[in-house]
N, C-alpha and C positions, 0 to 999 in steps of 0.2 A: 571795764574789763571783766568784772565779775558777772555782769549781765550776759556778756558773750559766752563766758564759760558755762553759766547755768543754762543758757539756751542750747549750747552744744551738748551739755549733759542730758538734756531732754530729747534733743533731736536724734542723737546717735542711737540710743536704744529703740526709739520709735522707728527709725529707718531700718534698723536690723530686724525688728519684729515684722515690719512690712515685707522685707525681703524673704523672711522665713515663711510668712503666710503665702506669698506668691510662689515660693518653691513647693510648698505643700499642695497648693492648688494645682500646680503644674503636674506634680506626681499623681494627684487624684485624676486629673484630665487624662493622663497617659493610661492609668489603670482602667478607666471607663472605656477609652478607645480600644485597648487590648481586649477587654471583655466583649465589646461589640464585634470585633473582628475574629474572635476565637471560634474555632470549629468544635462545637460541643461534643459531637460524636467521637472525634479523634481524641479530645481531652478525656472523655469518659473511658474510651478503650485503653488509653495509656495508663489510666488510673487503675482500672480493673484488671487488665491483662497486659502488663508492661512488656513481657517477653514475647507475646503473640502466640503462645502455645495453645491457649484455649481456642483462639480464632482459627488456627490451623487445623485443630481437631474437628471443629465444627464444619469447616469446609470439606475435610476428608469424608466426614459422615454424610454430608450433603451429596458429594460426588458418588459415594457408594450407594446411597438411596436412589439417586437418579439413574445410575447404571442398572440397578436391579429392576427399576420400573421399566426400563427400555427392553429388558429381557422377557417381559410378559407376552403371552400369546394373544391372538385376537379372541380366542375363547375366553381368556381371563378378562379382557376388556369388554366383552359383550355384557357382562353383568354389572357394569359400572353404575347404572342408574338404580340398582337395587339397594335396599338397606342391608346392613350387615346381618340382620336376623334372616333375611330372605336368602342370603348367600351362604349361611351357616350350614354345615353338614351335621346332621343328627346321627349320633352313634348310639346304637342300642345294644345293651349287654343283657344276657339272660339273668334273671333274678336268681340268686343263690339262697334258696329257702331250705332250712333243715327239715328233713322228713318228720312227720308227726310222731312217729314212734321213737325218735332219737332223744327226745326230751322227756325226762321222768318228772312227775309231780314231786314236790318237796316231801310229802308224807312218805313216799316210798324210799327216798334217799336217806331219811333221818334214821339214826340208830336209837334204840331205846336208851333211856337214861339209866345210868348205873348208880351204885352206892346207895341202896336202900330206897330208891324211887320206884321200884317195881310194884305194880299193883295200885299205886296211889295216883290219884288224879289231881291235877292242879285246879284250884278254884280261884276265881278272881275276886 
């Protein structure tokens, strides 16, 4: 009888451990299968923008941009093959230069030194 008990004592944990391993493997198989079937774009969108607000704003901006492109004239479309530098409008402004007589040299603007410095020259 003791041999039967000892055999059962060894078999029961072994059977339980085997069932646990099988259950873990089944869970792992399900996780791999879910990963294979997952839509990555949708999962990323749900993670980054769960409320959909950013996506709606992007679609609105796209619609606005496309509608403003539709409003361009054939004159605007004629220059499509040109580079931006070729299409650029050059705006020239007159230079604002001070007249020559409006700026005085520093020697004329300087006041003579006071407090005993009159008649004395500085030497370096």
